[in-house]
N, C-alpha and C positions, 0 to 999 in steps of 0.2 A: 745878697739873698734876703728875701722878705722874712719877717718874723714867723709867719705861719709856715712857710716852707722850711725854715730852720728848725722849728719845733717838730714838724712832721718827720724830718730827717732824724732827729734825736729819738723820736718815738718809733722809728721804723722797725716793724716786726716785733715790737715790744722791748727793744733794747737788749742788753746783756741779761742772760739768765731768763729769757722770756718764756721758755718752755713751749707749751702748746701753741701759742700764737705764732712762734717762729715756724713750727712744723706746718700748721695750716697755711701760713703765708707762702711757704715754698711750694706747697701743693697747689695753691691758687696760681702762682707764677708758672709752674710747669703745665697746669691745665690750660691756662690762657695761651701759652706758647704752642702746645700741641694743637689746640683748636685753630689758632690762626694759621699755623703751618698746614694743617689739613685743608683749610679753606683755600689757601693759596695754591696748593698742589692740585686739588680737585678741580678748581676753576681753570687752572693752567692746562690740565689734561682735556677737559671739555672744550676749551678754546682750540687746543691743538687739533683734536679730531674734527671740530667744526671747520677749521681753516682748510684741512685736507679735503673734506667733503665739498666745500665751496670751490676749491681749485679743480676738483674732478668735474663738478657740474659745469662750471664756467668753461673748462677746457672742452667739454663735450657739446655744449649748446651755444656758447658765445656769451657776450656780456649783455646784449640787448636783442630782443626779437620784435619785429614789426610786421603787422598784418593789416588787412583791410584797406589796401591801396589798389587803385585801378591802373594807373600809369606807372608800371614798375621801373621801366627804363629811366624815366625822368626822375623818379624818386631815388633810385640807386645813385644816379649822378649827383643829386642834391645832397644826399646823406654822406657820400664819399667826400664832399667838399667841406664838411664840418671838421673843424680842428679837433684832433683827438681820435677820430675814426680811422682805424687801421685798414680793415677789410670788411666788405659787404658781400654776402653770399646769398643769392636767391635760392629758394627751394620749393619743391612740390612734395606733398606727402599724402599717403592714403593707406588705409588698412589693406594689406595684401597677403597672399598665401604663398608660402615657399614649399616646394615639393622636393624632398630630399631623397636619400637612398631608400629603395624598397617602397614601403607605403608610408614613410614618415612625412608628416606635414606640420607646418607651424604658421600660425597667423601672427604677423608682426606689422609694425608701421614701416612702410617702404618710403624712405626719404630720398628724393631724387635731387642731386646736386651736381655741380661741375666736378667731374672725377679728378681733374688736375689740381683742385684746391682742397680736396678732402684732407690730405695729410698736412697741408700748410695751415688750414683753418682750425681743424679739430685736433685735440690732444687725445689720442685713442689708445696709446700703448699697443700698437699694432704689430701682429705677426704677418708679414707680407709674403706673397708668393711671386712667382715669375710672371712676366707679361704674357697675355693670351690674346688670340684673335676674338674670342668671345667676350661679351661685356663682363667686366669685373665688378663683383658685388662684395661688399664688406659686411660680414656678419659678426654679431656678438658671440663671445665664447660660449655662453649658455645655449644660445640658439643653435650654434654649430654642433654642440654635443647632442642636443635633442634630435637633430636631423642626421647625426652620424656623418658629418661632413668635415673634411680637412682642407687645408689650403691647396688650391689647384683642382679640387673636385668639381664636377659639373652638376648642375641642378636646374630646376625651372621655377619661374615666378609668375604669378598672375594677379590680376586685380578684379575679383568677382564683382565689385561694386560698379565698375565701368563696363560691364558686359552689356553691349547695346542691343542685343536681340534676345528673343524668348527662347529660341532653339540653339542647340550646340553648346560647346564649351567656351569659356572665356579665353581671350587671347593669352597665349603663353610665350614667354621669352626664355630661351636657353642661355644660361649664364655660367660663370665659373667663380669659385670662391677666390677673390683677389687678396683677401686678408681677413684675419680674425682679430677683433679688438677686445680689450679687457678693461672695463671702466670700474667695475666692482662697487658701484653705488646705485641705489634706487632701482635695481633690477634692469638697468639700461642695457645690459648685455643680452637680455632676452626680450627686449621690446622693440628695438629699432634696427633696421638694416639699411645701409647706404647703397643706393643704386645710381648709375650714371644718369645724367639729365636726359640723354637721348632715349634710354630705356623707359624713363618716366613718361616721356611724350608718347611712346608707343602704347604704354599700358593705360595711362590716365586719359582716355579719350574724351571724357566728359569735362575735363578741366580746360579752361580757356587761357590760363597763365599761372604764374607762381602763386603759391599760398602765402608766402612771407619772405622775410629776409632775416638772416642771422648776422649780427654785427659784432665785430671784434674791435676793441678799443686799445689804444696804446696804454702802457703802464702808467700808474699814478694819475689817472684821469677819473674825475667824479662821474660815475655811471649815471646817477640821477640827473646831473646837469645835462649830459648829452641826451638822455631820454626826454627831458623837458624841452630841449631845443628841437628834437624831432617831432614831438607832440605839437609844439607851436607851429612848426612848419607844415604839418599835415594833421589838422584837428580831427579829421574823420578817421584817422588810423588808430589801431590798437598797438600801443607801445608798452612792452613789458621788459623789465630788467630780470636778471637771473633770480633776484630776490622775490620779485612778484610771481614768477613762474613756480617757485617752490616755497611760497609763503607759509604753508602748513608745516613743512619740514622744519624751517628755521624758527617758526613759532614754537614748535615742540622742543627744539634745542634750547631756546631761550627759557622756556618753562622748566626744562631740566636743570639749567644753571641756577634758576631761582630756588628750585627744590633742594638742590645740593647745598646751597648756602643756608637754607632754612634748617635742614637736618644737622649740618655740621655746626650751626650756631648753638645747638644744644650742648656741645662740649664747652663753649664759652659760658653758657648759663650755669652749668655745673661748677665751673671754675669760679664764677662770680659768687656762688653760694659759699664757697670756701673763703673768698675774699671778704664777704660780709662777716663770716665767723671770725676771721683774723682781726678785722677792725674792731669788732665788738670785744674780743678778748684783750686787745691792746687798750681799749677804753677802760675795761675793768681793771687791768693791771696798773694803768696810769690815772685812775680815778681821782686820787689825791692831787696829782699835778693839774688835772683839768679843773678841779675845785679851786685850787690856789690861784690859777690863772683868772678864774671868774671873780674871786674875792678881790683880787688886785685891780679889777676894773676892765679886764679883757672883754671886749664885746662878744655877744653870742655868735655874731657872724664870723668873728675871728676863730672861735672854737670850731665852728662848722668848717671853716677854711682849712684848719689844721688836719681834721679828719679827711676832708676831701683831697687835700694834697697827698696825704699818706696813701689813700686809695689809688690815686692817679699814679703815684710813684711805683707802687707794687704792680698795678695793672700795666703800666707802661713798660716795665721790665719784661713781663710775659709777652705782651703784644709785640714789642719791638723784636724780641728774640725769635718769636714764631714767624713773623713776616720775613725777617732777614734769612732765617734758615730755609723757609719755603722758596724765596727768590734764589738763594744760593743753589739749592737742589735743582730748581728749574734750569738755571744756567748750566749746571754740570751735565744734566741730562741732554740738553740741546747741543752742548759742545762735544760731549763724548759718546752720547747714545748708549749709556750703560744698560738700560732696560730694553732688551730686544723683543721684537714681536714677529710672528709668522707673517710675512709680507703677502702671501696668497690669501690670507683671511682679512687682515687689517689694512691692506694697501699701503703700508709704510713699514720699513724695516726696523724702526725703533719707536718707542712711546713718544708721541709728539706732545710738546708742552709750550703753550704761548700764554703769556700774562701781559695785561695792559694796565696802564696807569689808572684807568677808571675802575678796574677790578680791585686794585690795591686800595684805592680810596674807599670803595664800598666796604671792603673787609675792615678797614680801619674805622669807618663810621659805625659799623655794627658793633665791633669789639669795644671801642672807646665809649660808645653810648651805654653799653651794658655795665662797664666799669663805673661810669659816672653815676648811674642809677644805684648801683651797689654801695658806692661811697655815700650817697645821699641817705640811703636807708640806715647806714651805720651812724652817720652824723646826727640823725634824729635821736638815736640812743644817747649820744654824748650830751645833747642839749636837754635831755629829760632828767639829768642828774642835778639835784639841788646842790649849790656851791657849799653851803654850811655842812650838810651831811657828808659831802665828799671830803671836806677837810678833816673831820673827826672820825672818818670811817677807818676801822682797823683793817689792815691788810691780812 
């Protein structure tokens, strides 16, 4: 152990009979521990909810969306040949009108896809009905409530935009509710209805072909890499990942994480005030010792190092304890699900918590940085003491 570390350990919290410096030191340690633990837990909760939202969105829309292609059959075959692409599903979509029971109406996006692939491609948390001779349409839970429709009920859909003549009503198709899905994010339950591709061809008479393709990838595949490969293959196409489609949402989530770290860092700031107070009190109690060290020829940098080491030791105790407690509580919650949540509101039965190495490193950088700055402030106080005055100073 180096000389400065050994002296810092001997001066730790003022030594025996330290009085106020020991009290403020423990307050600083507890404050740092609470602050670090709060940051770990808050970031873990934000990450947990973000991962659930991402899973819901990717399950509903796919990993990549491609549009702006003319030869869709050739493009579909080429994209399916890319390693890592699991399923490619072409679609047509248009704002359409759903006519429910009585006079209820609802304007939603009608998404026409292959009905046999709806359940395999999309993760919809579906309540399905029995087979019917009429075309089966899948509605969001909120849309079904607004239209007073249940599984198996009949209704009509139309596409006013595709009405080709001036007179008469737009073409209507009689359908049945084949299922009601519940996604619970971004109001998707009230924005989109899935219809069979054949019904889409009947209604969307002004469309010449698909509007785009939803692409599902295999697990552990880099989405951006596949998107770049498709973009290089078809430069004129518009290729969007799930992150591009909802950039504003995930930007807001990122800003929320930064805000949470900034606010909770104030706990660390307050604890560092106590740390500075502790170090200054220790310097005052050990002023003769510091003076003797300097008279004996100890360099000023060594004196600074003693105070810095003591600050890092005290801060390290608090930071290490807080981070370990936070990680432990995160692991316990993920393993046992102690904190329960109403699943119909939060789309998860328990409080989700995910923590990543980058988050822990960020928290450590913030905390350790503040501790080092606090120790530097206290070290300046130690260096301002005259060695001769310190030796003859009465305690």
